[in-house]
TORNU-915922 format. One record per residue (C-alpha): x, y, z. Coordinates in steps of 0.2 Angstrom, whole numbers, plus 5000, padded with zeros to 4 digits. Example, Ala and Ser with C-alpha at 12.3 -4.5 7.8 and 13.67 -1.06 7.14 Angstrom:
2
506249785039506849955036
This chain:
306
517250825131516050965136516051155134516651255149515351345158514851505149515751445133514851435117514851285106515051295087514251165076514451135058513151025049513150975031511750975018511150805013510250724999509150575002508450424992509750444978508550374966507950204971508450194990506850274996506950325015508550225017510050305009510750475011512350575005513150715015513650865004514851015006513551145010513451195028512451275041513551345055512851375072513451455088512551405104512751455122511751445138511051605144509551675153508051685142508051655123508951745109508951685091509851765077509751695059510851745044510851675026509551565020507951585030508451745038506751825032505651675036506251575051505551605068506551685082505651595096505351425104504651355087506351375078506851195074508551205081507851265098506451125098507850995095508951075108507451065121507050885116508850835119508950925135507450825141508150665135509750705145508850755160509550935160508651105161509651245156508951425160508951475141510051485126510751605113510751535095511651615081511251515065512251555049511251455036512151405020510951265016509451315004507751295013506351185007507251114992507650934996509350965003509050915021508851085029507651025043508750875046510350985049509351095061508750945071510550865072511251035076510051065090510350895098512250905096512151075105511251005120512550855121514050975120513351105133512650985145513850975160513350805165513950715149515650695141515650665122514250615111513350455109512950445090511650305093510650415105510750565094510250475079508750395088508150565094508450645077507450515069505950535081505950725078506250715059505150565056506350465045508250435047508950455030509450635030509850645049511050495047511950575033512050735042512750665058513950525051514450595034514750505018513550385010512350325024511250175025509850175038508650055044507550015059507749845069507449775086508649895094507850045085508550155071510250115065511450185052513050145043514250265034515250205019516650295010516150364992517250334977518350484974517750474956516050524960515750714956514050774963513150934957511651004964510351104953509251214964507651294957506951454964505351364969505151264986504151104990503651045007504150865011502450835019501550885003502750774993502450625004500550645002500750604983501450434986500250284984499950174999500350014989501549984975501649834962502849694967503849714951504249894955504749854973505849714966506549834953507049964966507749834978508949774964509449954960509750004978510949864980511849914963511850094970512950054984514149964973514150114960514450244973515850154983516750064969515950074951515450254947515250204929513650114934512750264942511550294927510850124929511050124948509950274950508450214941506850224952505050164950504350204968504250394971504950514958503650494944502350484957502850664963503150734946501450834946502050934961503650984953503550974934505151074931506150954941505450804933505850874916507550924921507950744928507250674912508350784901509850754911509650564911509350564892510950654890511850514900511950594917511450504933510150634939508850604953507650714963508650764979507550704993505750764991506350894979506251004970508151014969509050894957510650794962511850734948513050604952514350594938515950504937516950634927517350814932517150874914515350814915514950974925515051084910513850974900512650974914512551164914512051164896510451064900509951164916508751304914509451484916508451524932509151374941510751384951512051244949513151214964514751114963514851014979515850874986515450724997515650775015516450625023516550675041514750735044514350855058515750945067515751015085517051145091517351205109518251365108519851325098519651135100518851045085518150865088516950765078515150725083
């Protein structure tokens, strides 16, 4: 299905949290915070930004949605004269909640939806291009496919699988006022890790899948990490302290992506009130759900999945 000539396409993309503790660069979770975008083919370029990033994001070809749209058009062999983008951003920027991944996925899906030469969306091609732009597949896979995603690179390129999360899992997101660049956070990671730490995280990553899909009571153990969170703590001491405090209180808290937000994966709805007693007053606590469907594309009044 492709948008009719001149008709805008509407895209909703969810926030995501990557790593989930031990599963560094391989696991992601889609969350019910959204950027909503309207894209149409016009002459020239017009970019409107509302919500998060309205005062900071560019309105030209350097906007990440526009860059991803252009890259997807080139991949599809299509050269539209220009585009109009209206982005209503509900995902906090620069806080480890996949705002860049959502922009990349939205731009690529917009190109697929508007290109007159294609019908439908090839998730594998979208994922491959999104990974190439973003640099790692964990967030883009979760944004595109929804649920709990596991991503890897094999002989055929980047791949991903989406799993249903146990309905008992109750996520919370704790968002600070500060931001942190993913690039800066990655520079803090060592080039080599001890074999014992790698083996520890491998075991916890396997347990994490079981805990999220079938045994939420194991989430505190399943979200232990030795590869990246302590190594980045100096760049976000408030985040590290909050994770430690929450875990000491029995909550499965992890750094969300590269931080500085904190994701809490509890198994009981009543735990949310207890989390709030630990979180500093200047942090925002967001009640969210797991977004099972991932990115959504709408043509006029017709809604279809990616």
